[in-house]
C-alpha positions as CSV (number, residue, x, y, z in Angstrom):
1,M,36.4,22.0,-55.4
2,D,37.1,21.5,-51.6
3,F,37.2,24.5,-49.4
4,Q,37.8,22.6,-46.2
5,T,40.1,19.9,-44.9
6,P,37.8,17.7,-42.7
7,V,39.5,16.1,-39.7
8,R,39.1,12.3,-39.7
9,M,37.2,11.1,-36.6
10,P,38.6,8.2,-34.6
11,Q,36.9,4.9,-34.4
12,R,35.0,4.9,-31.1
13,P,35.7,2.2,-28.5
14,F,32.4,3.1,-26.7
15,S,29.3,5.1,-27.2
16,I,27.4,7.5,-25.0
17,G,23.7,6.5,-24.5
18,I,20.8,8.3,-22.9
19,S,21.5,6.6,-19.6
20,S,25.3,7.0,-19.7
21,K,26.9,9.0,-16.9
22,V,29.5,11.4,-18.2
23,L,32.0,13.4,-16.0
24,L,33.7,16.3,-17.6
25,M,36.8,17.9,-16.1
26,G,39.2,20.6,-17.3
27,S,39.3,23.9,-19.1
28,C,36.5,26.2,-20.3
29,F,36.0,24.0,-23.3
30,A,34.9,21.2,-21.1
31,L,32.4,23.6,-19.6
32,H,31.0,24.6,-23.0
33,V,30.6,20.9,-24.1
34,G,29.2,20.0,-20.7
35,E,26.6,22.8,-20.9
36,R,25.4,21.4,-24.2
37,M,25.2,17.9,-22.8
38,A,23.1,19.1,-19.9
39,Q,20.8,21.1,-22.2
40,S,20.3,18.0,-24.3
41,H,19.2,16.1,-21.1
42,L,22.3,13.8,-21.1
43,D,23.4,12.7,-17.6
44,C,26.6,14.7,-16.8
45,L,28.6,16.3,-14.1
46,V,30.7,19.3,-15.3
47,N,33.8,20.5,-13.5
48,P,32.9,19.7,-9.9
49,F,36.2,21.4,-8.8
50,G,35.6,24.4,-11.1
51,V,37.5,25.1,-14.3
52,L,41.0,23.5,-14.3
53,Y,43.7,24.0,-16.9
54,N,46.8,22.0,-16.4
55,P,47.1,18.2,-16.3
56,F,48.7,18.1,-12.8
57,S,45.7,19.9,-11.2
58,I,43.2,17.8,-13.2
59,C,44.8,14.6,-12.1
60,Q,45.1,15.8,-8.5
61,A,41.3,16.6,-8.5
62,L,40.5,13.2,-10.1
63,E,42.6,11.3,-7.5
64,L,40.9,13.2,-4.7
65,A,37.5,12.4,-6.2
66,A,38.5,8.7,-6.5
67,H,39.6,8.6,-2.9
68,G,36.6,10.4,-1.5
69,K,37.0,11.5,2.1
70,T,40.1,13.8,2.3
71,D,41.0,16.5,4.7
72,L,40.7,19.7,2.5
73,S,41.3,22.2,5.4
74,S,45.1,22.4,4.8
75,Y,44.5,23.7,1.2
76,L,42.4,26.7,2.3
77,L,43.7,30.3,2.0
78,Q,42.5,33.6,3.2
79,K,42.4,36.6,0.7
80,Q,40.9,40.0,0.9
81,G,38.2,39.1,3.5
82,E,37.3,35.8,1.8
83,W,38.4,32.2,1.9
84,G,39.3,29.9,-1.0
85,S,41.0,26.7,-1.8
86,W,44.2,26.1,-3.7
87,L,42.6,23.0,-5.3
88,F,39.3,24.6,-6.4
89,S,38.3,27.5,-8.6
90,T,37.1,30.8,-7.2
91,Q,33.5,29.8,-7.5
92,F,34.0,28.0,-4.2
93,D,35.1,31.2,-2.4
94,A,33.2,32.1,0.8
95,L,33.2,34.7,3.5
96,T,34.1,32.3,6.3
97,R,36.6,29.4,6.5
98,E,33.8,27.0,7.6
99,S,31.6,27.9,4.7
100,C,34.4,27.5,2.1
101,L,35.4,24.1,3.6
102,Q,31.8,23.0,3.6
103,K,31.4,23.9,-0.1
104,T,34.6,22.1,-1.2
105,E,33.8,19.0,0.9
106,K,30.3,18.8,-0.6
107,A,31.7,19.1,-4.2
108,L,34.3,16.4,-3.4
109,G,31.6,14.1,-2.1
110,E,29.4,14.6,-5.2
111,A,32.4,14.1,-7.5
112,H,33.4,10.9,-5.6
113,Q,29.9,9.4,-5.9
114,Y,29.6,10.3,-9.6
115,L,33.0,9.1,-10.5
116,R,32.3,5.7,-9.0
117,E,29.3,5.3,-11.3
118,A,30.5,7.1,-14.4
119,D,30.7,5.5,-17.8
120,V,32.8,8.2,-19.5
121,L,35.3,10.7,-18.2
122,V,36.0,13.6,-20.6
123,I,39.3,15.5,-19.8
124,T,40.0,18.7,-21.6
125,L,43.6,19.9,-21.2
126,G,44.5,23.6,-21.6
127,T,48.2,24.1,-20.9
128,N,51.3,22.5,-19.5
129,H,52.1,25.7,-17.5
130,V,51.6,25.4,-13.8
131,Y,52.0,27.7,-10.8
132,R,53.8,26.4,-7.7
133,L,53.6,28.1,-4.3
134,R,57.1,29.1,-3.4
135,Q,56.5,28.6,0.3
136,S,55.2,25.0,0.1
137,G,55.9,23.8,-3.4
138,L,52.2,23.0,-4.0
139,I,51.0,23.2,-7.6
140,V,47.8,25.2,-7.4
141,A,44.6,24.8,-9.5
142,N,44.0,28.6,-9.3
143,C,46.1,31.5,-8.2
144,H,43.1,33.4,-6.7
145,K,44.6,36.7,-7.8
146,M,47.3,36.5,-5.1
147,L,50.7,38.2,-5.5
148,S,52.7,36.8,-8.5
149,A,55.7,36.8,-6.2
150,D,54.1,34.0,-4.2
151,F,54.3,31.7,-7.2
152,E,56.9,30.1,-9.5
153,E,55.6,29.5,-13.0
154,V,56.8,26.2,-14.4
155,S,56.3,24.4,-17.8
156,L,55.8,20.7,-17.2
157,T,58.0,18.5,-19.4
158,L,56.4,15.9,-21.6
159,Q,57.7,13.1,-19.4
160,E,56.3,14.7,-16.3
161,V,52.9,15.1,-17.9
162,I,52.9,11.5,-19.2
163,E,53.9,10.0,-15.8
164,R,51.3,12.1,-13.9
165,G,48.6,10.9,-16.2
166,M,49.7,7.2,-16.2
167,S,49.6,7.2,-12.4
168,C,46.1,8.9,-12.3
169,F,44.6,6.6,-14.9
170,A,45.8,3.5,-13.2
171,K,44.0,4.6,-10.0
172,L,40.8,5.5,-11.8
173,R,40.8,2.1,-13.7
174,E,41.2,0.3,-10.4
175,M,38.3,2.2,-8.8
176,N,36.0,2.0,-11.8
177,P,36.9,-0.7,-14.4
178,K,34.1,0.2,-16.7
179,L,35.2,3.9,-17.0
180,H,36.2,5.1,-20.5
181,I,38.5,8.2,-20.6
182,L,38.1,10.6,-23.5
183,L,40.9,13.1,-23.9
184,T,40.7,16.5,-25.6
185,V,43.0,19.5,-25.9
186,S,41.4,22.9,-25.6
187,P,41.5,25.1,-28.8
188,Y,42.0,28.2,-26.7
189,R,45.2,30.1,-27.5
190,Y,47.2,31.5,-24.6
191,Q,48.3,34.9,-25.8
192,K,50.0,35.7,-22.5
193,Y,52.6,33.0,-23.2
194,G,53.2,34.2,-26.8
195,F,51.7,32.2,-29.7
196,H,54.8,30.2,-30.3
197,E,55.0,29.2,-26.6
198,S,51.3,28.5,-26.7
199,R,51.8,26.0,-29.6
200,L,54.7,24.4,-27.8
201,S,52.5,23.9,-24.8
202,K,49.7,22.4,-26.9
203,S,52.3,20.1,-28.5
204,V,53.3,18.7,-25.1
205,L,49.7,18.0,-24.3
206,L,49.0,16.4,-27.7
207,L,52.1,14.1,-27.4
208,A,51.0,13.1,-23.9
209,C,47.5,12.2,-25.1
210,E,49.1,10.1,-27.8
211,A,51.2,8.3,-25.2
212,W,48.3,7.7,-22.9
213,E,46.1,6.4,-25.7
214,K,48.7,3.9,-26.8
215,A,49.4,2.7,-23.2
216,Y,45.6,2.2,-22.4
217,Q,44.2,1.1,-25.7
218,G,40.4,0.6,-25.5
219,Y,40.3,2.5,-22.2
220,V,41.7,5.9,-23.2
221,S,40.9,7.6,-26.5
222,Y,41.3,11.0,-28.0
223,F,38.8,13.4,-29.6
224,P,40.4,16.0,-32.0
225,A,38.7,19.2,-30.9
226,Y,41.9,21.1,-31.2
227,E,42.5,19.8,-34.7
228,I,39.0,20.7,-35.8
229,M,39.5,24.3,-34.7
230,E,43.0,24.5,-36.3
231,D,42.2,22.8,-39.6
232,E,38.5,22.8,-40.4
233,L,37.7,26.2,-38.8
234,R,41.0,28.0,-39.6
235,D,39.3,31.4,-39.9
236,Y,38.9,34.3,-37.5
237,R,35.2,34.3,-38.0
238,Y,35.1,31.2,-35.9
239,Y,36.7,33.0,-33.0
240,A,35.1,35.1,-30.2
241,P,35.8,38.9,-30.3
242,D,39.0,38.4,-28.2
243,M,40.4,36.3,-31.2
244,L,41.5,33.7,-28.6
245,H,38.4,31.7,-27.6
246,P,36.3,29.7,-30.1
247,S,33.1,31.4,-30.9
248,E,29.7,29.9,-30.1
249,I,29.3,28.8,-33.7
250,A,32.7,27.0,-33.5
251,V,31.8,25.3,-30.2
252,D,28.4,24.2,-31.7
253,Y,30.2,22.7,-34.7
254,I,32.7,20.8,-32.6
255,W,29.8,19.7,-30.4
256,E,28.0,18.3,-33.5
257,R,31.1,16.4,-34.5
258,F,31.4,15.1,-31.0
259,C,27.8,13.9,-31.1
260,E,28.2,12.2,-34.5
261,T,31.3,10.4,-33.2
262,Y,30.4,9.2,-29.7
263,L,26.6,9.4,-29.2
264,S,24.5,6.3,-29.7
265,E,21.7,6.4,-32.4
266,E,19.1,6.5,-29.6
267,A,20.8,9.4,-27.9
268,M,21.1,11.3,-31.2
269,E,17.3,10.8,-31.8
270,M,16.5,12.0,-28.3
271,I,18.5,15.2,-28.8
272,R,16.9,15.8,-32.2
273,Q,13.4,15.5,-30.6
274,W,14.4,17.6,-27.5
275,L,15.8,20.5,-29.4
276,P,12.5,22.0,-30.6
277,I,11.0,21.3,-27.2
278,R,13.8,23.3,-25.6
279,K,13.2,26.1,-28.0
280,G,9.6,26.1,-27.0
281,L,10.4,26.2,-23.3
282,N,12.6,29.3,-23.9
283,H,9.8,31.1,-25.8
284,R,8.4,34.2,-24.2
285,T,5.3,36.2,-25.1
286,D,4.0,39.7,-24.4
287,H,0.5,38.4,-24.4
288,P,0.2,35.4,-22.1
289,E,-3.6,35.7,-22.1
290,S,-4.0,35.2,-25.8
291,S,-5.7,32.1,-27.2
292,S,-2.7,31.4,-29.5
293,Y,-0.3,31.3,-26.5
294,Q,-2.6,28.9,-24.7
295,A,-2.7,26.7,-27.7
296,F,1.1,26.9,-27.9
297,L,1.4,25.8,-24.3
298,L,-1.0,22.9,-24.7
299,Q,0.9,21.6,-27.8
300,L,4.2,22.0,-25.9
301,C,2.7,20.0,-23.0
302,Q,1.6,17.2,-25.4
303,R,5.0,17.1,-27.0
304,L,6.7,16.8,-23.5
305,E,4.3,13.9,-22.6
306,A,5.0,12.2,-25.9
307,F,8.7,12.6,-25.3
308,S,8.5,11.1,-21.9
309,R,6.7,8.1,-23.2
310,Q,9.3,7.5,-25.8
311,F,12.3,8.2,-23.5
312,P,11.0,7.2,-20.0
313,T,14.5,7.2,-18.4
314,V,15.0,10.9,-19.2
315,G,13.6,13.0,-16.4
316,I,11.6,15.9,-17.6
317,D,9.4,16.5,-14.5
318,A,10.8,20.0,-14.0
319,E,9.9,21.0,-17.6
320,L,6.4,19.6,-17.3
321,A,5.9,21.5,-14.1
322,Q,7.1,24.7,-15.8
323,V,4.6,24.3,-18.6
324,H,1.7,23.5,-16.3
325,H,2.6,26.6,-14.3
326,L,2.6,28.8,-17.4
327,M,-0.7,27.3,-18.5
328,H,-2.2,28.1,-15.1
329,L,-0.9,31.7,-15.3
330,S,-2.3,32.1,-18.8
331,E,-5.7,30.9,-17.7
332,T,-5.8,33.3,-14.7
333,N,-5.0,36.2,-17.0
334,I,-8.0,35.7,-19.2
């Protein structure tokens, strides 16, 4: 008897190897997947503009990153003694205009360089709802907790979303012909819109992904994270306490399905070997002077060195230095 309806995974037009460079852009779900990629020692850059939710802001950020040098000063705003940018999340806020501009320009430069060399771009769409400044008409990436009266909330139509993505992908392909784009739709449910409106919003994004995938076959593909949450994990035990976000277990499960679908065999083997090492690096003891802890650190050091020999392109110098430092501290406490 089956108690689940597994989502069929797409045939992959590419694979992510241990040397692949992966740029992730979009909603919180992109952040969660990116964190797991980074923890697994895969080469990735996660949300260089901060968390972005709507396709217009994501495409705008990608086009800025593709272009590189851009005057970002006109997008700055002052709020409650701080400065921010309409194109970036609040993590780039600063006390002075110059500091905020410097932070955003640095992030743009890093994104530009990474995008030029990237093998895969993962885009996670959250909603088709956007907020437009009434004064200028600019669609903002973040409202920065400014007055709601300053904005007009708009639901982008399917045609608007499709056309915006088509224009963006054409520019990205021209800049980096080897780049593969992997689309996902965030499983997060927008309660503030109402659950019916939230589903309508997701439907627009799903239809847009379908149109982009058909238009750019072999270049753009879709990973069904939203469908896995809706069909395979259709139970509130897979949600966080707010009953809106996927739980850690759910994200871990979707991450496993992602790995099985897109990671190369070598990358999968690397992650399998790195997982127990990472657990060892996170281990803490109340008795660092004990002989058992010293033996544990020695074994961990040996495993790191063996890992480095097997996967020489994966940089683990920081982890080796961490273990050597702990070994020195343990010896001095004897």
